[in-house]
C-alpha positions in Angstrom: 36.1 38.6 -1.2 32.6 37.4 -2.6 30.1 39.8 -4.3 27.4 40.6 -1.8 23.8 41.4 -2.9 21.5 43.0 -0.1 17.9 42.2 -0.6 15.1 44.5 1.1 11.4 43.4 1.2 8.7 46.2 2.7 5.6 45.8 0.9 4.1 44.2 3.7 3.5 44.5 7.4 6.9 41.6 7.7 10.2 44.2 6.8 12.7 41.8 5.9 16.4 41.7 4.9 18.8 39.4 3.8 22.2 38.8 2.4 23.7 36.5 -0.4 26.7 35.5 -2.3 26.3 36.5 -5.7 28.6 34.2 -7.5 26.7 30.8 -6.0 23.4 32.4 -4.4 24.6 31.2 -1.4 22.2 32.7 1.8 24.9 34.8 4.5 22.2 36.1 7.0 18.3 37.5 7.3 16.6 39.4 9.8 12.7 40.4 9.9 10.5 42.5 12.4 6.6 42.1 12.3 5.3 45.3 13.6 2.8 47.2 12.2 4.2 50.6 10.0 7.4 50.3 11.6 9.8 49.8 8.4 10.5 54.1 8.3 12.0 53.6 11.7 13.5 50.1 11.4 14.5 49.2 7.8 18.2 51.1 8.5 18.5 49.5 11.8 17.9 46.0 10.3 20.3 46.4 7.1 23.2 47.6 9.6 22.4 44.9 12.2 22.4 42.2 9.5 25.8 43.4 8.0 27.2 43.5 11.6 25.7 39.7 12.4 27.4 38.6 9.8 31.1 40.6 9.7 29.9 42.7 6.9 30.0 46.2 6.0 28.5 48.6 3.4 31.3 48.7 1.0 31.1 45.1 0.9 28.0 45.2 -1.0 27.7 45.1 -4.5 24.1 45.3 -5.4 20.9 45.8 -3.7 17.7 44.3 -4.7 14.4 45.2 -3.7 10.6 44.3 -3.4 9.4 45.7 -6.8 5.5 45.4 -5.6 2.4 45.1 -5.7 1.9 45.8 -1.9 1.7 48.7 0.7 2.0 51.5 -1.5 4.0 53.0 2.0 6.1 50.2 2.4 7.1 49.8 -1.2 8.0 53.6 -1.5 10.3 53.2 2.1 11.7 50.2 0.4 12.6 52.0 -2.9 14.0 54.8 -1.1 16.5 52.7 0.9 17.8 50.4 -2.0 18.3 54.0 -4.4 20.0 55.5 -1.6 22.1 53.1 -0.7 23.0 52.3 -4.7 23.6 55.9 -5.0 25.9 56.4 -2.2 27.8 53.4 -3.1 27.8 53.3 -7.0 26.2 50.2 -7.1 23.6 48.6 -9.3 19.9 48.4 -7.9 17.6 45.3 -9.1 14.2 45.0 -8.7 12.1 41.7 -8.0 8.5 41.2 -8.6 6.5 40.7 -5.1 4.5 38.1 -6.4 7.2 35.9 -8.3 9.4 36.1 -4.9 6.1 34.9 -3.3 5.8 32.1 -6.4 9.5 30.9 -6.1 9.7 30.7 -2.1 6.3 28.2 -2.4 7.9 26.4 -5.1 11.3 25.8 -4.0 10.1 23.8 -1.2 7.2 21.9 -2.9 7.3 18.3 -3.3 7.0 17.7 -7.1 6.8 21.4 -8.0 6.3 20.8 -11.4 2.5 19.2 -10.7 1.2 22.5 -9.9 1.0 26.6 -10.8 1.3 28.9 -8.1 -1.2 31.8 -7.3 0.0 34.4 -4.5 -2.8 37.0 -3.3 -2.1 39.9 -1.7 -5.1 41.5 0.2 -6.6 44.7 -1.6 -9.8 46.5 -0.5 -13.1 44.4 0.1 -13.1 41.0 -2.3 -10.1 42.4 -4.3 -6.6 40.8 -4.6 -3.8 41.6 -6.4 -2.9 38.4 -8.3 0.0 36.5 -10.6 0.1 32.6 -11.7 3.6 31.5 -12.0 5.1 27.9 -13.3 7.4 26.0 -10.6 10.4 28.0 -12.5 8.9 31.1 -11.7 8.0 31.6 -15.1 4.7 34.0 -15.4 1.5 32.5 -16.8 -0.8 35.1 -15.6 0.9 38.8 -15.4 0.4 40.8 -11.8 -3.3 41.9 -11.8 -5.9 43.4 -9.4 -8.8 40.5 -9.5 -12.3 40.8 -7.9 -12.8 37.3 -6.4 -16.2 35.7 -7.2 -16.9 31.7 -8.1 -15.8 32.4 -11.6 -12.2 33.4 -10.6 -9.4 31.6 -12.3 -11.8 29.1 -13.3 -10.6 28.5 -16.7 -7.2 27.8 -15.2 -8.6 25.4 -12.4 -10.4 23.4 -15.1 -7.0 22.6 -16.3 -4.4 22.7 -13.7 -3.9 22.3 -10.0 -3.2 25.5 -8.3 -1.7 26.5 -5.1 -2.9 29.5 -3.3 -1.3 31.4 -0.7 -0.4 34.8 0.5 -2.7 37.5 2.4 -5.6 37.2 0.1 -6.1 33.6 -0.4 -8.1 33.4 2.7 -10.8 35.6 1.0 -11.1 33.1 -2.2 -10.7 29.9 -0.5 -14.8 29.6 0.7 -15.5 30.7 -3.1 -13.8 27.7 -4.6 -16.1 25.2 -2.6 -14.8 21.2 -2.9 -12.5 21.5 -6.4 -9.9 19.3 -5.6 -7.6 21.2 -8.4 -7.2 24.2 -5.7 -5.1 23.9 -2.6 -4.6 26.7 0.0 -1.2 27.1 1.9 -1.4 29.4 5.3 1.6 31.3 6.5 3.3 32.3 3.6 4.3 36.3 3.4 6.4 38.1 1.5 10.3 37.6 2.3 13.8 39.0 1.5 15.1 35.6 0.9 13.1 34.8 -1.8 13.7 38.5 -3.4 17.6 37.9 -2.4 17.4 34.5 -4.7 15.7 35.9 -7.9 18.1 38.9 -7.2 21.1 37.0 -7.6 19.6 36.0 -11.1 18.7 39.0 -12.1 22.2 40.2 -11.1 23.8 37.6 -13.6 21.7 38.4 -16.2 22.6 42.5 -15.6 18.9 43.2 -15.4 19.9 46.6 -13.5 17.3 49.7 -12.7 17.7 53.3 -13.0 18.5 54.2 -9.6 17.3 58.2 -10.6 14.5 57.1 -12.2 13.0 53.5 -10.9 9.3 53.5 -9.1 7.9 50.4 -7.4 5.0 48.7 -9.5 2.1 50.2 -7.7 -0.3 48.0 -10.0 -3.1 50.1 -9.0 -3.2 54.2 -8.7 -3.3 55.4 -4.9 -6.8 56.5 -3.6 -6.3 59.6 -1.5 -9.2 61.7 -0.2 -9.1 65.5 1.3 -10.8 65.8 4.3 -14.2 67.7 4.5 -14.0 71.1 6.4 -15.9 70.7 9.9 -18.8 73.0 10.2 -18.2 76.3 10.7 -14.3 76.2 9.0 
């Protein structure tokens, strides 16, 4: 039986899982759920339903790949906990795939003449801020994942020399600032996907780029901001 890779994507409101053959990278199946704040209660159900629908069981898994971030703090924590739990219980390797890199791979793999563009996924942060990175068509990194405050000068140097495709939940905030720059194109409907995480996870498995199951933590990119509720009058 072929080795199987289970991939988990929980960095966004879309919770998705996918199953790939490691030997040839073939996609066996996928499932996703689009419900806000549903990851904690539905991720394990999606995993078991996917395995059942593809006639596989947990012992058939050879590795688990998880979306590494950036993204939703809570979502990333849920995905990491599930992936680590499976890897520990089954004694199999853990792989981590950049959320932004997987989004770039997803778009480049279905773009005609893909080598003519650079790919800039943007995930929405607070106000006019996004998490962004830039990749070539082969998913190699041009600009490492970074928080960006958007204005008319953002990424101007890259746009002066390259044609860029922008996509993801944060791209719509940037589009009005670019104006009529013909080197900037915007794509809608692109969201993080476990299918892309799995495709890059297969390559990572073959390179033995394994994570420590005990010590792995997602790449949050920024510290989580918490506040202490103020006491009500009289308390």
